[in-house]
C-alpha positions as CSV (number, residue, x, y, z in Angstrom):
1,X,0.0,-0.1,-0.2
2,X,0.9,3.2,-0.8
3,X,2.5,6.1,2.2
4,X,-0.1,7.9,1.4
5,X,-2.6,5.6,2.0
6,X,-1.3,4.0,5.2
7,X,-0.9,7.3,6.8
8,X,-4.7,8.6,5.9
9,X,-5.9,4.8,7.1
10,X,-3.7,5.5,10.1
11,X,-5.2,9.1,10.8
12,X,-9.1,7.7,10.8
13,X,-8.4,4.6,13.1
14,X,-6.9,7.6,15.4
15,X,-9.8,10.0,15.5
16,X,-12.3,7.1,15.5
17,X,-10.3,6.1,18.7
18,X,-10.0,9.4,20.3
19,X,-13.9,10.1,19.8
20,X,-14.7,6.4,20.9
21,X,-12.2,6.2,23.6
22,X,-11.1,9.0,24.9
23,X,-14.4,11.4,23.9
24,X,-12.5,14.2,22.3
25,X,-14.5,17.7,22.2
26,X,-13.8,20.4,20.0
27,X,-11.3,21.7,21.9
28,X,-9.4,19.2,21.5
29,X,-10.1,18.6,17.8
30,X,-9.2,22.7,16.9
31,X,-5.8,22.6,19.4
32,X,-5.0,19.1,17.8
33,X,-5.7,20.7,13.7
34,X,-4.0,23.9,15.1
35,X,-0.5,22.5,15.8
36,X,-1.0,20.8,12.6
37,X,-1.2,23.2,10.8
38,X,1.7,25.3,12.6
39,X,4.2,22.0,11.9
40,X,2.9,21.7,8.3
41,X,3.8,25.5,7.5
42,X,7.3,25.4,9.0
43,X,7.7,21.4,8.2
44,X,6.1,22.1,4.1
45,X,8.2,25.5,3.7
46,X,11.5,23.5,4.1
47,X,10.1,20.7,2.0
48,X,8.9,23.4,-0.9
49,X,12.0,25.2,-0.7
50,X,14.4,22.5,-0.5
51,X,12.6,20.9,-3.5
52,X,12.5,24.6,-5.5
53,X,16.3,24.9,-4.7
54,X,17.4,21.4,-5.7
55,X,15.1,21.8,-9.7
56,X,16.8,24.9,-10.0
57,X,20.0,24.3,-9.2
58,X,19.6,21.2,-11.5
59,X,18.7,23.3,-14.5
60,X,21.1,26.2,-13.6
61,X,23.6,22.5,-13.5
62,X,25.1,23.8,-10.0
63,X,24.5,20.4,-9.4
64,X,26.7,18.9,-12.5
65,X,28.8,21.6,-11.0
66,X,29.4,19.7,-7.2
67,X,29.4,16.5,-8.9
68,X,32.3,17.7,-11.3
69,X,33.5,19.3,-8.4
70,X,33.8,15.6,-6.2
71,X,34.8,13.4,-9.8
72,X,37.8,15.9,-9.4
73,X,38.2,15.2,-5.8
74,X,38.7,11.3,-7.2
75,X,37.4,9.8,-10.2
76,X,36.9,6.4,-7.0
77,X,33.3,6.1,-7.2
78,X,33.8,4.9,-3.8
79,X,35.5,7.7,-2.3
80,X,33.1,9.8,-4.3
81,X,30.0,8.2,-2.5
82,X,31.7,8.4,1.2
83,X,32.8,11.8,0.6
84,X,29.2,12.9,0.0
85,X,27.1,10.8,2.3
86,X,29.5,11.0,5.1
87,X,30.7,14.3,5.9
88,X,29.0,16.4,3.2
89,X,25.5,15.0,4.1
90,X,26.6,15.6,8.4
91,X,27.7,19.5,7.3
92,X,24.0,19.9,6.1
93,X,22.8,18.2,9.0
94,X,24.4,20.4,11.5
95,X,23.5,23.6,9.5
96,X,19.7,23.1,8.8
97,X,18.5,19.7,10.2
98,X,14.5,18.4,9.4
99,X,16.0,16.0,7.2
100,X,17.9,18.2,4.4
101,X,20.1,16.1,4.5
102,X,18.2,13.7,2.5
103,X,16.6,16.5,0.3
104,X,19.8,17.7,-1.0
105,X,22.2,14.2,-1.1
106,X,20.1,12.0,-3.0
107,X,19.9,14.6,-5.4
108,X,24.0,14.8,-5.6
109,X,24.4,10.9,-5.9
110,X,21.9,10.7,-8.7
111,X,23.8,13.4,-10.8
112,X,27.2,11.3,-10.0
113,X,24.9,8.8,-11.8
114,X,24.5,6.3,-8.9
115,X,22.3,3.4,-9.2
116,X,18.8,4.4,-8.4
117,X,18.8,1.9,-5.1
118,X,22.3,3.6,-3.6
119,X,20.2,7.2,-4.2
120,X,17.5,6.3,-2.2
121,X,19.4,4.5,0.5
122,X,22.8,5.7,1.3
123,X,21.5,9.5,2.8
124,X,19.9,7.4,5.5
125,X,22.8,5.3,7.1
126,X,25.0,8.0,7.7
127,X,22.8,11.0,8.3
128,X,22.0,9.5,11.8
129,X,25.6,10.2,12.6
130,X,24.6,13.8,13.2
131,X,20.8,14.1,14.0
132,X,21.2,13.3,17.3
133,X,22.9,16.6,18.3
134,X,19.9,18.6,16.4
135,X,20.5,21.0,14.0
136,X,22.6,23.8,16.0
137,X,21.4,22.7,19.3
138,X,17.8,21.4,19.2
139,X,18.6,19.1,22.6
140,X,19.1,22.6,24.5
141,X,16.0,24.0,23.0
142,X,13.9,20.8,24.1
143,X,15.4,21.0,27.4
144,X,18.1,18.5,27.8
145,X,21.3,19.3,29.5
146,X,24.7,19.7,28.0
147,X,26.4,16.8,29.2
148,X,24.2,15.3,26.7
149,X,26.0,15.5,23.9
150,X,29.8,13.8,25.3
151,X,26.9,11.1,26.3
152,X,25.2,10.8,22.7
153,X,29.2,11.3,21.3
154,X,30.2,8.4,23.1
155,X,26.9,6.1,22.2
156,X,27.3,6.6,18.1
157,X,31.4,6.0,18.2
158,X,30.6,2.3,16.6
159,X,28.2,3.6,13.9
160,X,31.1,6.4,12.8
161,X,32.9,3.5,11.7
162,X,30.0,1.1,10.6
163,X,28.5,4.3,8.6
164,X,31.0,4.3,6.0
165,X,31.8,0.9,6.0
166,X,28.2,-0.4,5.2
167,X,28.6,2.8,2.8
168,X,31.9,1.2,1.2
169,X,30.2,-2.2,0.4
170,X,27.2,-1.2,-1.0
171,X,28.9,1.3,-3.2
172,X,31.3,-1.8,-4.1
173,X,28.5,-4.3,-4.1
174,X,25.8,-2.3,-6.2
175,X,27.9,0.1,-8.4
176,X,28.5,-1.3,-11.8
177,X,30.9,1.2,-12.5
178,X,32.7,0.3,-9.3
179,X,32.8,-3.3,-9.9
180,X,34.0,-2.6,-13.6
181,X,37.4,-1.2,-12.2
182,X,39.9,-2.1,-10.0
183,X,40.0,-1.3,-5.9
184,X,42.6,-1.5,-4.0
185,X,39.9,-2.5,-0.8
186,X,41.9,-3.4,1.6
187,X,43.7,0.4,1.6
188,X,40.0,1.6,1.1
189,X,39.0,0.2,3.9
190,X,42.0,1.7,6.0
191,X,40.6,5.6,4.6
192,X,36.8,5.0,5.3
193,X,38.0,3.8,8.7
194,X,40.8,7.0,8.9
195,X,37.5,8.9,8.4
196,X,35.8,7.0,11.3
197,X,38.3,7.7,13.8
198,X,38.8,11.6,12.2
199,X,35.6,12.4,12.8
200,X,34.4,10.5,16.2
201,X,37.7,12.3,17.6
202,X,36.6,15.7,16.5
203,X,33.3,15.0,18.0
204,X,34.1,13.7,21.0
205,X,35.8,17.3,21.8
206,X,33.8,19.5,19.9
207,X,30.8,17.6,22.5
208,X,32.4,19.3,25.5
209,X,31.6,22.8,24.8
210,X,28.0,21.4,24.0
211,X,25.1,19.9,21.3
212,X,25.0,22.8,19.2
213,X,27.8,22.3,16.2
214,X,29.3,18.6,16.6
215,X,27.6,17.2,13.8
216,X,28.5,20.1,11.5
217,X,32.2,21.6,13.1
218,X,33.2,17.3,12.5
219,X,31.7,16.8,8.9
220,X,33.8,20.4,7.9
221,X,36.7,18.7,8.8
222,X,36.2,15.6,8.2
223,X,35.3,16.8,4.7
224,X,38.9,18.4,4.4
225,X,40.7,15.7,5.9
226,X,38.6,13.3,3.4
227,X,39.4,15.1,0.0
228,X,43.0,15.6,1.6
229,X,43.5,12.5,2.3
230,X,42.0,10.7,-0.8
231,X,43.9,12.4,-3.5
232,X,47.4,12.0,-1.7
233,X,46.9,8.1,-1.2
234,X,44.8,7.2,-4.2
235,X,46.1,10.2,-6.7
236,X,49.1,11.5,-6.0
237,X,50.6,10.9,-9.5
238,X,47.5,12.6,-11.1
239,X,46.7,14.9,-8.8
240,X,44.8,18.6,-10.5
241,X,44.1,21.7,-9.3
242,X,40.2,22.1,-8.7
243,X,39.3,23.7,-10.9
244,X,35.1,23.3,-10.8
245,X,34.4,25.3,-7.9
246,X,31.2,27.2,-9.3
247,X,28.7,24.3,-6.8
248,X,31.2,24.0,-3.7
249,X,30.8,28.3,-3.2
250,X,27.3,28.3,-4.1
251,X,26.3,25.6,-1.0
252,X,28.8,26.8,0.6
253,X,27.3,29.6,1.0
254,X,24.0,28.3,1.4
255,X,25.6,26.3,4.2
256,X,27.0,29.2,6.2
257,X,23.5,31.2,5.5
258,X,21.6,28.7,7.1
259,X,24.3,28.7,10.2
260,X,23.7,32.3,10.5
261,X,19.9,32.5,10.4
262,X,19.7,29.5,13.0
263,X,22.8,31.6,15.3
264,X,20.2,35.2,14.9
265,X,16.9,33.0,15.0
266,X,17.2,30.4,16.8
267,X,14.7,30.6,19.8
268,X,12.6,33.3,18.2
269,X,9.1,32.8,17.3
270,X,6.2,34.6,15.3
271,X,4.3,36.1,18.1
272,X,1.1,34.1,19.4
273,X,2.3,31.4,17.1
274,X,5.0,28.4,18.0
275,X,6.4,28.9,14.4
276,X,10.2,30.2,14.5
277,X,10.6,33.3,12.8
278,X,13.7,31.7,10.8
279,X,12.6,28.9,8.6
280,X,15.8,27.0,6.0
281,X,12.9,26.9,3.4
282,X,13.5,30.4,3.2
283,X,16.8,29.8,2.8
284,X,16.6,27.8,0.2
285,X,13.7,29.7,-1.7
286,X,16.2,33.0,-1.3
287,X,19.4,31.1,-2.7
288,X,16.7,29.3,-5.7
289,X,15.7,32.3,-6.8
290,X,19.0,34.4,-7.3
291,X,20.3,31.3,-9.1
292,X,17.6,31.9,-11.3
293,X,18.5,35.3,-12.1
294,X,22.4,34.2,-12.4
295,X,22.0,31.9,-14.4
296,X,19.1,33.7,-16.7
297,X,16.7,30.8,-15.6
298,X,13.0,32.3,-17.5
299,X,10.8,29.4,-15.5
300,X,11.7,30.3,-12.1
301,X,8.2,30.2,-11.4
302,X,7.5,26.7,-13.4
303,X,10.4,25.6,-11.4
304,X,8.8,26.5,-7.8
305,X,5.2,25.0,-9.2
306,X,6.9,21.8,-10.0
307,X,8.6,21.8,-6.9
308,X,5.6,22.1,-4.8
309,X,3.8,19.4,-7.3
310,X,6.3,17.0,-6.2
311,X,6.0,17.9,-2.5
312,X,2.4,18.0,-2.5
313,X,2.4,14.1,-1.3
314,X,4.8,14.5,1.2
315,X,3.1,17.3,2.4
316,X,0.2,15.3,2.2
317,X,2.1,12.1,4.4
318,X,3.6,15.0,6.5
319,X,-0.3,16.0,8.0
320,X,-1.7,12.7,8.6
321,X,0.9,11.7,10.9
322,X,1.6,14.9,12.4
323,X,-2.8,15.6,13.2
324,X,-2.5,11.4,13.8
325,X,0.5,12.7,17.2
326,X,-1.5,15.7,17.9
327,X,-4.6,13.9,18.2
328,X,-2.7,10.9,20.4
329,X,-1.9,13.7,22.5
330,X,-4.1,16.0,22.8
331,X,-7.1,13.4,23.7
332,X,-4.9,11.9,27.0
333,X,-4.1,8.6,24.4
334,X,-0.7,9.6,24.6
335,X,-0.5,10.3,28.7
336,X,-2.5,7.2,28.5
337,X,0.1,5.1,26.9
338,X,3.3,6.6,28.6
339,X,2.3,5.7,32.2
340,X,1.6,2.3,31.3
341,X,4.8,1.7,29.7
342,X,7.1,-1.3,30.9
343,X,9.6,-0.5,33.6
344,X,11.9,-1.8,30.7
345,X,11.3,1.1,28.3
346,X,11.9,3.7,30.3
347,X,15.1,2.0,31.5
348,X,16.7,-0.6,30.0
349,X,14.7,0.2,26.0
350,X,14.2,4.0,26.2
351,X,16.5,3.8,22.4
352,X,13.8,1.7,21.4
353,X,11.0,3.9,22.9
354,X,12.8,6.8,21.0
355,X,13.1,4.5,17.9
356,X,9.4,3.7,17.5
357,X,8.7,7.2,18.5
358,X,10.0,8.9,15.6
359,X,9.4,5.9,13.6
360,X,5.4,7.3,14.5
361,X,5.9,11.0,14.4
362,X,8.5,11.2,11.7
363,X,11.1,13.5,13.4
364,X,13.3,13.0,16.3
365,X,12.9,16.5,17.5
366,X,9.5,16.7,18.2
367,X,9.9,12.8,19.6
368,X,12.3,13.7,21.8
369,X,9.9,16.6,22.9
370,X,7.9,13.7,23.8
371,X,9.0,11.4,25.2
372,X,12.0,13.4,27.2
373,X,8.6,13.6,30.0
374,X,8.4,10.4,30.9
375,X,11.8,8.8,30.9
376,X,15.0,9.4,33.5
377,X,17.1,12.1,32.3
378,X,20.2,10.1,32.1
379,X,18.2,8.1,29.3
380,X,18.5,11.5,26.9
381,X,21.6,10.2,25.2
382,X,20.0,6.8,24.1
383,X,17.0,8.3,23.6
384,X,18.2,11.0,21.3
385,X,20.1,8.7,19.7
386,X,17.3,6.0,19.4
387,X,14.7,8.5,18.0
388,X,17.6,9.7,15.5
389,X,17.5,6.0,14.0
390,X,13.7,6.0,13.6
391,X,14.1,9.1,11.2
392,X,15.3,6.1,8.5
393,X,11.9,4.0,8.8
394,X,9.6,7.5,9.1
395,X,6.9,7.9,6.7
396,X,8.0,11.3,5.7
397,X,11.5,10.8,5.4
398,X,10.6,7.7,2.4
399,X,7.8,9.4,0.3
400,X,10.1,12.6,0.5
401,X,13.1,10.7,-0.9
402,X,11.5,9.2,-3.4
403,X,9.8,12.3,-4.6
404,X,13.4,14.2,-4.8
405,X,14.2,11.0,-7.2
406,X,11.4,12.2,-9.3
407,X,10.1,8.6,-8.0
408,X,12.5,6.4,-10.2
409,X,11.9,4.3,-7.0
410,X,9.2,3.0,-5.3
411,X,8.7,3.5,-1.4
412,X,8.3,-0.2,-0.9
413,X,11.6,-0.8,-2.5
414,X,12.9,2.3,-0.1
415,X,11.9,0.7,2.6
416,X,12.7,-2.7,1.9
417,X,15.9,-1.6,1.3
418,X,16.7,0.6,4.6
419,X,14.1,-1.6,7.1
420,X,17.4,-4.4,7.4
421,X,19.4,-1.5,7.9
422,X,17.4,0.5,11.0
423,X,16.7,-2.9,12.3
424,X,20.7,-3.5,13.1
425,X,21.3,0.1,14.2
426,X,18.7,0.1,16.6
427,X,19.6,-3.5,17.7
428,X,23.1,-2.6,17.8
429,X,21.9,0.4,20.1
430,X,20.4,-1.5,22.7
431,X,23.1,-3.9,23.0
432,X,25.6,-1.1,24.0
433,X,23.6,0.5,26.2
């Protein structure tokens, strides 16, 4: 069944149960609809803005320019895939969050001509290393204490190595161009582990100062070291100065703009609402318009309409799932559930609780916000990591990736491919916890 229909059915069932069992009243329905509308405006603007930016970046060849830059760094397909889906993706997560790494990295992989299955799955694998920290301090806004950053960084140590290694094995196995050319696998594995070590060490150090910057700073350091080491170890003789810098400059400015906006208006809200003044969607739209003018792209309005069309299914899924969660919350169903949870979920199984919550809610941030009220503060780190892993199987994430890849792959196929990874990650986390 399409996730669109599945999410709508979930909403209908939840509405019936809320009315018949919890005797929901008009105030509850109005409050749930209002909160859903606020979330939809905020997340919807990010989705449409990201889709719009990618659409314009594709037609103005900016996306191809960034892909060409990656090719200039290394002709090795594994190096390209690891750099894009590991440090570069974590830089995007650290600067904007809200699922934007999926929307930016997936089309970049497509421009690099990776198989569609890899374009859909690889962005999910390494993103989880940055989500628990939140985009520039989300844990702080939720009231998590500062020590959560260091505890989270420790929990994520194995995954900083597993993620890039899994990326390497998937590319080596499923990318036809990689199989056609001989690869020094021992050397490649050593390089991947080296990057994992750089990311881990940087994260451990940065996390001592708070949860704002581990993903952004560590992603930047790892990307810089990865580019230098790849050219040194794999292309020492034929390495040439990087020429194709247009995409790098534009994407660099994009990340800086996202970071500045978050820093200045991190907690500012529109009066009378819970909608933030700053939204990454504004930055994406602004950059898309600027690119249209600079490259004299005459169909900018058409691109925006196409972006909205591509985002509509994801927006509908997000509306259904968010409305479902708000009904659960405002009817008292969520309080009833959490008050009757077995002790296992409140102590040893906190990461599993966060995983389930994030799958249902669709965003790690909101899952943390709701569930942190019922777990012991010492368990905030495994809650944050578990909820990050749940994003891999959230309906909204899968629907968004399918749309950004022009529906060249089905939701069922994406879910089938990512489910073993997601289950493996959360089981390992339970063992570590």
